N, C-alpha and C positions, 0 to 999 in steps of 0.2 A: 207575416211569416219571417220577414227579414229582421224584425225587431226582437223576436223571441231569443235567438242566440245571444244577442247583446245583453238582454235582461239576465239570462242564465249566467253569462260571463261576469256581470257586475255583482250578482248575488253571491257567486263563488268568491269574489274578491272580498266582500264584506265578511263572509264566514271565515275566510282565511285570516283576516286581521284579528278577529275576535279569538280565534284559536291560537294565534301567535302570542297574544297577550297572556293567555292561560299557560301556554307551553313554557314561555320564558319564566313566568313566576314559579311554576311548579318545578321546573328543572333546577333553577338556582337554589331554591329552598331545599329541595331533595338532596342536592349535592352537598349543601352545608351540613345537613343532618347525617349524611353518610360519611362525611369527612373526606370528600374528594373534590377536586377542582370542578367548577361548572363546565370547563372545557372538556373534561373527561366525559361528562354526561352528554355534551354536545357532539363529541366524536363518536359516541357509541349509540345510546338509546335514541337520542333526537335525530342523529344523522340517518340511522337505519329507518326510523319511523317516517321521516319526511321524504325518504327515497321510495316509499311504498307506491306512490303514484307512478314512478318510473317502472317499477316491477309490474304493475297492472297493465301499463301500456305495452311493455315488452311481451308479456304473456299473450295478450290479445293480438298483438301484431304477428306473433309466431303462429297463432291459430288461424290467422288469415293469410299466411304465407307472405308476410311483409317484413322480412328481415331488415330491409333498409330503414324502415321507420323505427324499429327497435334500436338499432345501432346509432342511427342519426339522432335519436332522442337522447341517448347517453352522451354522445359527443357534444351535441348542442347544449345540453344541460350543464355539463362541466365547464364549457366555455362561458356560458351565461353566469354560472355561479361565481367564477373567478373574475372575469373581466367586468361584468356589469354589477352584480350584487356586492362583491367585495370592494370593487372600485367605487361604487356609489357610497358605501358606508364610509370609506376612507375620505372621499371628497367632502362629506358632511362633517366628519370629525376624524383626525388622524387615528389610525388603527394600530394599537400596540399589540405585540405578539409575544407569546410565552416561549420559553426555551424549548419545551417539548415539541412545539410545532416545528421548530427549525431542526431539531435533532432526529425526530421520528416521522412526523406526519407529512411534512413537505417532501422528504426523500421518498416516502412511500407513495405519495401522489404521482411523483415523477416516474417512479419505477412502474406503477400500474399502467400509466398511459403509454409508456414506451413498450411494455410487454404486450399491450393490446394491439399495437401496430404490428409487432413481430408475429403475433398469432394470426393476424388478418392478411398477411402477405400472400397466402394461397387463395384469397378471395372467399374464405369460408371460416366460420367459427363453429366448431363441433362440440360434442358432449365432453370429450377429454379436455378441451380448452376450458370449458365451464368448470370442470372438477378442479383444475389447477387454480383458476381464479378464486373459487370459493375457499379452497384450502389456504391460499395466501391471505384471504380476508379474515378467516378464523385466526390465523397466526398473528395477524396485525392487532386484532382486538385483545388477544391474550397478552401481547406485549404492552398494550395501553394499560390494562388492569395491573400488571406487575409493576410498571413504572409509577403508577398513581399511588400504589401502596407505600412506596418509599418516601413519599412527600407528605404523609398525613399529619405529622406533628407540626410541620410548618404551616400547613393549610388550616389547621384548627386555630392557630394564632391569627391568621389573616381573617377568618370568619368572625372571630371574637371582636376584631377591630371594625369590620365592615357591617355586620348584622347585629352586634351586641351579644350578650350572653344568653338572651332569650332563646335563640335558635339552638344553641349548644345545650342548654338546660332541657329543651324539649326533645333532644336527640333520642332519649330513651323511651319516650312516650309513643306507643304504637299508633294511637289515634292521630297524632300530629304527623307522623311519617306517612300514614295512609292518606291523610287529607292532601298533602302535597303531591303524593304520587297520583291521586285522583285528579288534581289540577293538571298534572303532566299528561295523563292519559286522555282527559277530555280535550285538552289543547291539541294533542296529536290527531284525535278523531276529527275534530273540527277542521284542522288544516288539510287533512286528506280529503274529507268530504267537500270542502271548498275548492280544492284543486280539481276534483272530479267534475264539479259543475263548470269551473272555469275552462277546463280542457274540452268538455263536451260542446260548450258554446263556440269555442275557438275553432275546433275541428269542423263543425258544421259550416262555419263561414268559409274556411279554407276549401272545403269540398265543393262548395258552390262556385268558387273562383277557379276550380280545376288545377290546383297546385299539386305537384308530385308528392309521393309518400316521403321521400328523402327530405325534401324541403319542409314539409309539414313537421316531420320529426325534429329537424334542426332548428326550426323557428317557433311556431305556435305551440306545438306539444312540449317542446323543450322549455320554453318560457312558462307555459302553464303548469307543468309538473314541478317547476322550480319555485312556484308561488309560495309554498310553505317556507322555503329558505329565505325568500325575499321578504316576506312578512315578518318572520322571526328576526332577521337581521335589522330591518328598519326600526321595529319596535325597540330592540335592544340598543340600537345606535342612539335613538332619541332619549333613552333612559340612561345612556352611558354605562351599560351593563352588558358588555359584549363578549365575555368569555364563551358563553353558550353559542352565540351566533357565529363567532370565528371557528369554533370547533365544529359546528354544524356544517358550515360551508366546506371546510377542508375534508371533514369526515364524510359528507355526502358525496363529494367528488371521488373519494376512494371507494365508498360503498357502492356507488353507481357502477363502477367497473368490476370490482372484485366480487361483490355479493349479488347485486341486481342483475348485471349482464351475465355473470357466472350462472346464476339460477336459470335465467332465460335460455342460455345455451344448453343446459342440462335438460330442460323441459322440451326444447325444440327437437323433434324426432329427426328431421332432415338437416339440422344445423341452421345457422344463419348465413345467408349470402351477403357479402360485403361489396357494395357497389364501388366502382372505380373512383367516382368523385369523392365518396366518403374516405376511401383508403388513401387517395392522393392529396386531398385537401383538408378535410375536416378532422380526421384523426391526427395527422401531423400538426395541425393548428392547435388542437387540444393539448398535445404533448409540448408544443412550443410555449403555450401559455403557462403550463405547469413549470417548465424549466425557467421561464422568465421570472417566475415568482421568487426563485432562490436568491438572486442578487437584490431584488426589491425588498424581500423580507429581511435580509441580513443587514441592510443599510439602516443602522440605528435600531434594529429589531422593531420596526414599525412600517406601516404603509402611510406615506404622507398624503396630504390633500392633492398635491400636484400629481403624484403617482396614481392616485385614485381617479383623477380627472382623465389622465392618459388612458387608463384601463377602460373607462366608460367610453371614451372617444373611439378606441380601437374596436369595441364591440359594436358601436353604431356603424362604423365603416364595414365591418364584417356582415352585419345584418342587412345593410344597404346592398352589398354585393349579392347576398343570397336572394333578396327580393327582386332587385332590378336587373341582375345579370344572369343568375343561374335558374331562376324560377321558370 
């Protein structure tokens, strides 16, 4: 009985890695054929898709009157995305950043985390808060699409140099576009299915150990639902093709708050109760991590190996405190 959750966990990991490979291939080629940057696909389609496990966890948590797990999952996932996944990617290979990330995405991530804290000050997130968050999310994605349209001429030249003319020649062929979109969709399905297996195994282990909902949400569930982002980023890092991965990490952190948590707040009839520990510790920490990214990202428009190692080390410290002090 004790081995089964571990087997489920490992099976989920294998499925996620396979899905990440297809997702990365499909998104990069689809972006090339549509004439947009891979980062735009990562910030929109991929980030929303890989955030679906967080949505599933949030909806289930509200149905079981466990708001702390839903909010803790979002806070924990965003901290894990930036400190561990982005940090690990940079530690392996310095992580270059596009101008749009500094101009739009990073400020939006900071604004979303700060807004979430302000909305949570009364100890509850209600339906009106959810509507505001979702509206801001829709506005953000509209802004991404508009900005991407202005860069298409420059992007076509980049793709001609990186992929060769074959992708651009195939641009008008419906079968080619459909094939790459199919790779993207299969990759998304596999990563989500793998994440579900991974989370199921992890939660079973945590329940046996008697860990609280908030801690489960901040640690095991947060890490498990971030598995698609982790797999996508690591595969992209090893292939040195990280536009999709960077966009996915930043986009997922934004989507988790604006769209995922926003929808969960709308669905929750009685709203979500915000525990004091999450309000006083984890949400401010998520905001601090986002704000700390600004000077790091602007220093040479990249995250260096040293900065990546520091990010990972900070996450290890945070996780240790959660497990050994707050559990």
